[in-house]
N, C-alpha and C positions, 0 to 999 in steps of 0.2 A: 302658501302656509307658513314658510320658514320666518319671514318678516314678524308675523303677529306672535308666533313663538318667542323669536328673541326680545320684543318688546315687553312680553309677559314677565319673561326672566329678569331682564332689567326692572320692572316695576318692582317685583318682590324682593330682589337683592337690595333696592332703595330703602325698602321698610327698616325703621328704627326698631331695634330689640327692646321690648318693656316686659319683662319677666311679672306676671301676676299672679297669684293663687286663685282668684276668682271669688274671694271672700269679700265681704262687706268692708269696704274702705272709706277712709276719710281723707280728704284732700288737705294740703296745707293750708287753704283758706277756710277748712272748716268744714267744706261741701261734702256730703256722703254719697257716694256711688251704692247704688242698689246692687246687691249680690248677684242678681242675674246680669244686669250692666257689667259688673265687674268681670264675669264670667266671659263676656262677650267681649271685652277689652284683652283678655287673657288670650283669646282665640282668634284675635284680629286678623292674623296672618293666614289662619287656614280658611276663614271666611272669605278674605281678599283673593286669595289664590283660586279656590273653587270656584268663584263667582267669576272672575277674569277668565278662567279656563274655559267655562260653559259660554261666557259671552264672546270670546274669540272663535271659539270651535262652530257655534251654530247661529251667531247673530248676524246681520246684514252688515255689508264691508261699509257702506258710509256711517252706520252707527259705531262700528268698531273704531273707526276713524276718530268719531266725536269723543268717544271715551276715552281713548290714547291720549286726544291733545288735552282733555282735562286732568288727567293724570300726570302728565309730564312736568317737570320743573321742581327741583328742590323747596322743601318748606323753609320759611324765614325762621330765625330764633323768636320765640314767644313773645319778649318784649315788644321788638320791632313789629312782629307780626299782629299784637293787640293794635298799637297805633296805625297800622295800614288799613286796619278792617273798619274804621269809622265811618260810618256814612249809608248812602242807599246802593243796592246793588240789582242787578238782574241776576237771576239764579234759575239754573236749569237743571231738573231731576231726571238722573240715570239711573235706572233698576237692573240689576243683572243678577242671574242665578235664581234656582228655585223654580217657581211658576212659569218663568219665561226667560229665555235667553239672554234678551237685552231690550229694553224700552227707553227711549229718548223723549223727553217732554219738551214744550216749547217753554221759553223763558216765563218766570213769575217773578214777583217782587219780593225783596228780601231787604232787612237794614239791620244795622249794629247800632247800639247807642251805650257806649262805656263797654260794658260786659254783657250786654243784652242783646240777644239775637232773636229776630222773628223772619219767618217765611207768612208773607202776608196775604198772598193769593194763590189760588187752586183750591180744590177740593179737600186736599190734606195738607194742614198747614202744621207749624211748630213753634214755640217759643220756649225760651230759655237763656242758659248763662255758659259763657264761656271762661273755663278755669285753666291755670296752669298747672301740669302734672309731669314734674320734672322737666326734660328739655322740649315737651310738646305742649298743644293747647287740645283740651278736648271739651266737649259740649254736652250737658247734661239739660234737656228739655222735656216739656210734655208735647207730644204729637195728638193732634185732633181733627176731627171732620169738622169743617167750616159749620158755624151754629152752635158746637157744643160749647159747654161751660168749661174754663181751662183751669184746673188746680195748678199749682206750682209742682216742680218735679218732685221736691223734698214731700209734698202731700198725697202723691199717689199711692193707692193701694198696693198690695202685693201682686194682684193681677188686674190692672185696671181695665183691660179689655172685657173682663168677664164679670167685673163687681157692679153689683145691683146699685143703679140709680147714678152710675158714672157717665153714662152717654158713650160716646165713641172716644176715648181718650187712651194714650199708649205712653209708654216711657221712651224716650229717645236718647240715645248716646252715640257721639260721633268723634271722630280722631279731625281735629280741625289743621288744616295747611295752608298756610298762605304764600304764595311764590312772588307776588309783588302788591301794590297800592291798585291794581287792576284786575288781579287775577288770584281766587282761592277757591279753596274745596272742603266740605264737609264729606268724611266718608263714614255710612253708619253700618256697623257691622251686624248682621243678623238681624234687621229690623221686623218689626212686630208684623207688619203686613207685606206678603205679595213676593217677597224677594229674599236673596241670601246677603246682598249687598246694594246700598244705596249710596251714590254718590251726588251731592249737591254742587254743583258747578257756578261759582261766582264770578261774573264779570263787570266791568264797567268802563 
């Protein structure tokens, strides 16, 4: 068990520090982050660490190895990362913590068109935009169950999952880390459904 613990420590130490107060925020490009999502970013390290601790403690060895591989590699600077993201990707969802220790799904289809990102297959999908936040990229999107109407992130009500007439929609926020033009990941702290941390791992 010593090796996973050392890997966890290294991953936590590699996280960039971003002090946020959890209040409503507006990014330099004018995009507004919802207050609850701003709070998730403020507590990103806590969600990340707790979910990985659960995953490494009780997950299957093969799944732990897959998750560790997805999380390794330093992210590129935002400008270079945006250029590297363009085009179509295979994307694999990994859910850790909360209702389950660690679940790894098969590949889905994802794509980037400019700043627009979409996960286009699977029962749970998402669409939104990538934004620069200091020295990192973040994703603001709408998660939805396949077949639902999909409002823009900015148009979501305060509690979309329980809002009347909304169908199955929720707000998605993620830190976007691009390792190369072949590898990237979206890390969702405290997602709306099922887990404490989601990692959407992109390869091509």
